[in-house]
Backbone as CSV, one residue per row, in Angstrom:
resi,resn,N_x,N_y,N_z,CA_x,CA_y,CA_z,C_x,C_y,C_z
1,MET,38.308,15.477,-30.114,37.761,16.365,-31.148,38.534,16.571,-32.235
2,THR,38.432,15.479,-33.430,39.610,15.020,-34.231,39.636,16.262,-35.567
3,THR,40.558,16.982,-36.360,40.417,18.047,-37.221,40.962,17.214,-38.158
4,TYR,40.202,17.462,-39.682,40.708,16.986,-41.084,40.691,17.724,-41.736
5,TYR,41.129,18.085,-42.662,41.853,19.029,-43.393,41.982,17.659,-45.115
6,LEU,40.666,17.589,-45.897,40.550,16.920,-47.105,41.196,17.654,-48.054
7,ASP,42.139,16.956,-48.935,42.445,17.404,-49.745,41.273,18.131,-50.673
8,THR,41.817,18.315,-52.307,40.502,18.679,-53.178,40.093,17.762,-53.334
9,CYS,40.770,16.542,-54.185,40.091,15.057,-54.712,39.413,14.720,-53.997
10,ILE,39.291,15.024,-52.464,38.321,14.155,-51.993,36.981,14.604,-51.981
11,TRP,37.126,16.558,-51.894,35.665,17.005,-52.016,35.383,16.627,-53.311
12,ILE,35.902,16.532,-54.314,35.466,16.276,-55.753,34.673,14.915,-55.725
13,ASP,35.581,13.993,-55.243,34.997,12.568,-55.325,33.675,12.449,-54.373
14,TYR,33.364,13.459,-53.740,31.984,13.346,-52.768,30.765,13.706,-53.908
15,TRP,31.602,15.669,-54.397,30.695,15.774,-55.142,30.042,15.288,-56.230
16,GLU,30.916,14.972,-56.864,30.480,14.357,-58.624,30.213,12.320,-58.110
17,GLU,30.733,11.939,-56.741,29.836,10.743,-56.926,30.893,9.743,-57.496
18,ARG,32.121,9.836,-57.567,33.220,9.560,-58.870,33.288,7.745,-58.141
19,GLY,32.666,6.868,-58.120,32.616,5.612,-57.805,32.787,5.189,-56.760
20,SER,34.136,4.660,-56.235,34.094,3.606,-54.840,34.420,4.944,-53.994
21,ASN,35.397,5.715,-54.594,36.250,6.891,-53.973,35.137,7.938,-53.873
22,GLY,33.853,7.830,-54.493,33.120,9.160,-54.013,32.188,8.718,-53.124
23,GLU,32.349,6.974,-53.002,31.027,6.459,-51.584,32.161,6.849,-50.468
24,ARG,33.460,6.067,-50.563,34.312,6.128,-49.365,34.301,7.792,-48.540
25,ALA,34.630,8.895,-50.240,34.710,10.284,-49.574,33.357,10.342,-48.619
26,CYS,32.455,10.214,-48.937,30.658,10.134,-48.952,30.752,9.831,-47.429
27,GLN,30.925,8.746,-47.236,31.291,7.987,-45.741,32.202,8.177,-44.919
28,LEU,33.278,9.273,-45.302,33.950,9.348,-44.563,33.811,10.858,-44.023
29,ILE,33.389,11.930,-44.686,31.987,13.379,-44.478,31.509,12.793,-43.650
30,LYS,30.584,11.763,-43.786,29.642,11.692,-42.704,30.050,10.615,-41.431
31,LYS,30.965,10.237,-41.155,32.100,9.940,-40.381,31.991,10.716,-39.124
32,VAL,32.878,11.929,-39.952,33.614,13.098,-39.383,32.062,13.709,-38.720
33,LEU,31.619,14.603,-39.344,30.267,15.071,-38.662,29.572,14.298,-37.683
34,LEU,29.353,12.853,-38.040,29.113,12.028,-36.692,29.948,12.648,-35.774
35,GLU,31.321,12.432,-36.018,32.057,12.770,-34.293,32.250,13.671,-33.909
36,ASN,31.405,14.666,-34.695,31.243,16.228,-34.340,32.757,17.002,-34.138
37,SER,33.492,16.703,-35.638,35.230,16.537,-35.645,34.837,17.909,-36.959
38,LEU,36.257,18.810,-36.945,36.113,19.772,-37.510,36.755,19.499,-38.811
39,VAL,36.611,20.259,-40.311,36.652,20.314,-41.425,37.422,21.476,-41.790
40,LEU,38.666,21.361,-42.526,39.312,22.632,-42.596,39.498,22.589,-43.908
41,TYR,39.215,23.932,-44.704,39.274,24.376,-46.007,40.048,25.469,-46.480
42,SER,40.684,25.824,-47.210,41.650,26.937,-47.836,40.987,27.323,-48.835
43,ASP,41.816,28.663,-49.276,41.239,29.569,-50.484,42.375,28.762,-51.478
44,LEU,43.067,27.333,-51.342,43.332,26.869,-52.229,42.360,25.694,-53.043
45,HIS,41.541,25.426,-52.232,40.550,24.244,-52.317,40.047,25.195,-53.200
46,VAL,39.232,26.135,-53.326,38.572,27.640,-53.956,39.201,27.282,-55.190
47,GLU,40.580,28.040,-55.121,40.873,27.973,-56.487,41.136,26.554,-57.012
48,GLU,41.580,25.597,-56.627,41.344,23.924,-57.437,39.959,23.936,-57.816
49,LEU,39.180,23.936,-57.162,38.078,23.710,-57.684,37.065,24.742,-58.546
50,LYS,37.367,26.370,-58.393,37.473,27.037,-59.211,38.275,26.813,-60.881
51,HIS,39.614,26.177,-60.955,40.348,25.906,-61.908,39.286,24.536,-62.526
52,ARG,38.459,23.742,-61.682,37.839,22.624,-62.595,36.748,23.056,-63.077
53,GLY,36.644,24.245,-63.367,35.041,24.670,-63.930,33.789,24.903,-62.403
54,TYR,33.971,24.820,-61.744,32.868,24.825,-60.305,32.665,26.732,-60.212
55,THR,31.750,26.988,-60.361,31.574,28.338,-60.150,31.359,28.076,-58.509
56,ILE,31.278,29.774,-57.650,31.670,29.820,-56.438,30.480,29.681,-55.762
57,ASP,29.394,29.641,-56.545,27.435,29.027,-55.531,27.863,27.846,-55.570
58,LYS,28.374,26.666,-56.560,28.510,25.365,-56.289,29.613,25.249,-55.274
59,ILE,30.320,25.587,-55.083,31.321,25.665,-54.322,30.580,25.798,-52.566
60,HIS,30.258,26.709,-52.278,29.205,27.065,-51.595,28.631,25.567,-50.773
61,LYS,28.147,25.003,-52.082,27.085,23.682,-52.270,27.764,22.727,-51.601
62,ILE,28.867,22.651,-52.322,30.252,21.363,-51.945,30.076,21.790,-50.344
63,PHE,30.430,22.641,-49.674,31.372,22.591,-48.846,30.097,22.728,-47.804
64,SER,28.662,22.875,-47.859,27.259,22.766,-46.923,26.977,21.588,-46.585
65,ILE,27.960,20.551,-47.022,27.323,19.307,-46.481,27.762,19.731,-44.739
66,CYS,28.854,20.347,-44.321,29.142,20.527,-43.436,28.806,21.465,-43.036
67,LYS,27.895,21.103,-41.702,27.114,22.720,-40.674,28.139,23.727,-40.481
68,PRO,28.199,24.619,-40.600,28.893,26.134,-40.195,29.904,25.666,-39.115
69,HIS,29.449,24.673,-37.874,30.195,24.529,-36.537,31.033,23.644,-37.287
70,HIS,31.116,22.991,-38.062,31.636,21.775,-38.439,32.829,22.226,-39.599
71,LEU,32.870,23.328,-39.800,33.565,23.958,-41.311,34.278,24.903,-40.629
72,ARG,35.892,24.947,-40.506,37.004,26.283,-40.751,37.518,26.648,-41.588
73,HIS,37.836,28.051,-42.278,38.372,28.230,-42.968,39.743,28.793,-42.408
74,VAL,40.813,28.222,-43.036,42.460,28.269,-42.882,43.108,29.249,-44.044
75,HIS,43.902,30.666,-43.328,44.669,30.951,-43.741,45.850,30.574,-44.351
76,MET,46.641,30.458,-45.644,47.977,30.491,-45.535,48.762,31.781,-45.300
77,THR,49.982,31.894,-44.975,50.718,32.698,-44.621,52.228,32.741,-45.813
78,LYS,52.751,34.038,-45.846,53.718,33.858,-46.867,55.043,33.137,-46.321
79,GLN,54.383,33.019,-45.311,55.736,31.756,-44.827,56.019,30.285,-45.478
80,GLN,54.610,29.957,-45.454,53.907,28.679,-45.986,54.463,28.581,-47.237
81,VAL,54.182,29.808,-48.111,54.113,29.982,-49.269,55.564,29.530,-49.330
82,ILE,56.310,30.393,-49.456,57.517,30.076,-49.732,57.814,28.706,-49.319
83,GLU,57.957,28.169,-48.140,58.278,26.923,-47.921,57.512,26.180,-48.693
84,MET,56.154,26.105,-49.498,56.204,25.144,-50.035,56.437,25.399,-51.827
85,GLN,56.969,26.646,-52.211,57.497,26.905,-53.616,59.486,26.123,-52.976
86,HIS,60.147,26.385,-52.179,61.544,25.587,-51.996,61.146,23.795,-52.232
87,ILE,59.849,22.970,-51.224,59.654,21.785,-51.132,59.334,21.017,-52.873
88,ALA,58.680,22.048,-53.212,58.126,21.685,-54.379,59.114,21.788,-55.743
89,THR,59.439,22.746,-55.624,60.947,22.554,-56.572,62.043,21.626,-56.358
90,GLN,62.628,21.351,-54.558,63.592,20.533,-54.529,62.943,19.015,-54.619
91,MET,61.350,18.281,-53.900,61.090,17.699,-54.683,60.451,16.990,-55.773
92,HIS,59.885,18.444,-56.675,59.523,18.233,-57.943,58.038,17.535,-57.993
93,ILE,57.524,18.086,-56.850,55.925,17.794,-56.671,54.831,18.627,-56.762
94,PRO,54.064,18.879,-57.297,52.862,19.979,-57.310,52.746,21.376,-56.108
95,LYS,52.985,22.328,-56.716,52.575,23.186,-55.943,51.400,23.056,-54.481
96,GLY,50.075,22.691,-55.408,49.129,22.244,-54.467,49.419,21.340,-53.636
97,ASP,49.609,20.563,-53.659,49.720,19.331,-53.073,50.829,19.750,-51.747
98,VAL,52.389,20.615,-51.805,52.601,20.467,-50.837,52.411,22.060,-49.986
99,LEU,51.331,22.669,-50.356,50.561,23.318,-50.273,49.517,22.819,-49.011
100,HIS,48.674,22.072,-49.288,48.129,21.185,-48.699,48.148,20.330,-47.439
101,ALA,49.680,19.964,-48.296,50.273,18.828,-46.870,50.941,20.018,-45.840
102,ILE,51.181,21.373,-46.054,51.504,22.396,-45.278,50.457,22.547,-44.152
103,LEU,49.749,22.543,-45.021,48.262,23.373,-44.453,48.016,22.681,-43.161
104,ALA,47.995,21.477,-43.660,47.392,20.446,-42.895,47.996,20.369,-41.157
105,ARG,49.891,20.325,-41.468,50.586,19.714,-40.790,50.275,21.032,-39.595
106,ASP,50.053,22.212,-39.884,50.323,23.218,-39.732,49.098,23.995,-38.554
107,ASN,47.833,23.554,-38.846,46.530,23.127,-38.186,46.202,21.882,-37.521
108,HIS,47.125,21.180,-36.769,47.415,19.816,-36.746,46.378,19.026,-36.987
109,ALA,46.036,19.062,-38.163,45.152,18.127,-39.042,45.437,17.049,-39.361
110,GLN,44.310,15.654,-39.374,44.893,14.936,-40.613,44.256,15.300,-41.428
111,CYS,45.528,14.585,-42.422,45.001,14.901,-44.003,44.949,13.820,-44.471
112,VAL,43.545,14.211,-45.529,43.382,12.916,-45.810,43.285,13.467,-47.589
113,THR,43.577,12.153,-48.542,43.432,11.987,-49.855,43.860,10.900,-50.445
114,HIS,43.886,11.025,-51.711,44.148,10.021,-52.946,45.415,9.932,-53.339
115,ASP,45.949,10.680,-54.000,47.122,11.469,-54.264,48.442,10.973,-53.978
116,SER,48.780,9.870,-54.836,50.112,9.481,-54.415,51.696,10.938,-53.910
117,TYR,50.781,11.708,-54.697,52.522,12.139,-54.333,52.483,12.605,-52.283
118,PHE,51.784,12.465,-51.807,51.923,12.678,-50.521,52.355,11.681,-49.332
119,HIS,52.702,10.587,-50.577,53.688,9.849,-49.587,55.034,10.239,-49.853
120,ARG,55.355,10.591,-50.209,56.510,11.479,-50.812,56.571,12.662,-49.423
121,LEU,55.142,13.389,-49.301,55.253,14.528,-48.262,55.670,14.052,-47.005
122,ARG,55.454,12.723,-46.443,55.395,11.871,-44.862,56.156,13.088,-44.180
123,ASP,57.231,13.358,-44.158,57.887,14.506,-43.712,56.905,15.342,-42.816
124,ILE,56.359,16.339,-43.477,55.801,17.171,-43.287,54.227,16.527,-42.632
125,THR,53.589,15.852,-43.187,52.479,15.303,-42.735,52.050,13.447,-43.072
126,LEU,51.565,13.263,-41.966,50.892,11.590,-43.011,50.003,11.149,-42.833
127,ALA,49.734,11.787,-44.283,48.301,11.560,-45.178,47.738,10.237,-45.150
128,LYS,46.318,10.129,-45.029,45.814,8.928,-44.890,44.275,8.610,-46.241
129,THR,44.460,7.817,-46.590,42.923,8.191,-47.515,41.841,7.473,-46.900
130,PRO,40.529,7.851,-47.079,39.391,7.586,-46.198,39.250,6.469,-45.987
131,ARG,40.128,4.904,-47.139,39.294,3.872,-46.565,40.235,3.428,-45.299
132,GLU,41.592,4.679,-44.890,42.381,3.862,-43.925,41.430,4.550,-42.616
133,LEU,40.767,5.673,-42.641,39.970,6.017,-41.663,38.879,5.586,-41.863
134,LEU,38.155,5.033,-42.330,37.124,4.303,-42.572,36.917,2.882,-41.181
């Protein structure tokens, strides 16, 4: 079973049906569920979605495409936050992107994103786009 960590942009692409990115995000999520794979999410996803104006009820609806046995919440540790702050400052990369990469790595998950910053984080995790995984 493969484990996936979807960047917040993938969830937004899926939910808002944002053009071809939205179509690919939906196809990937369906593929992951058909494979009986696991999708991880963190408090960072929730905070980023709230920041974009989503309510907690809407966030639960977004994640509800995954059945409970396909979805698992992962927690961030103090050590991960310290590592994130160091890398983000040193490499001038948004903290959220760095933390997503660290969480994917530490949970042995395939990171999925469209965000261009992740190519600079390949020492932490090898992120792929939905297109690469379909």
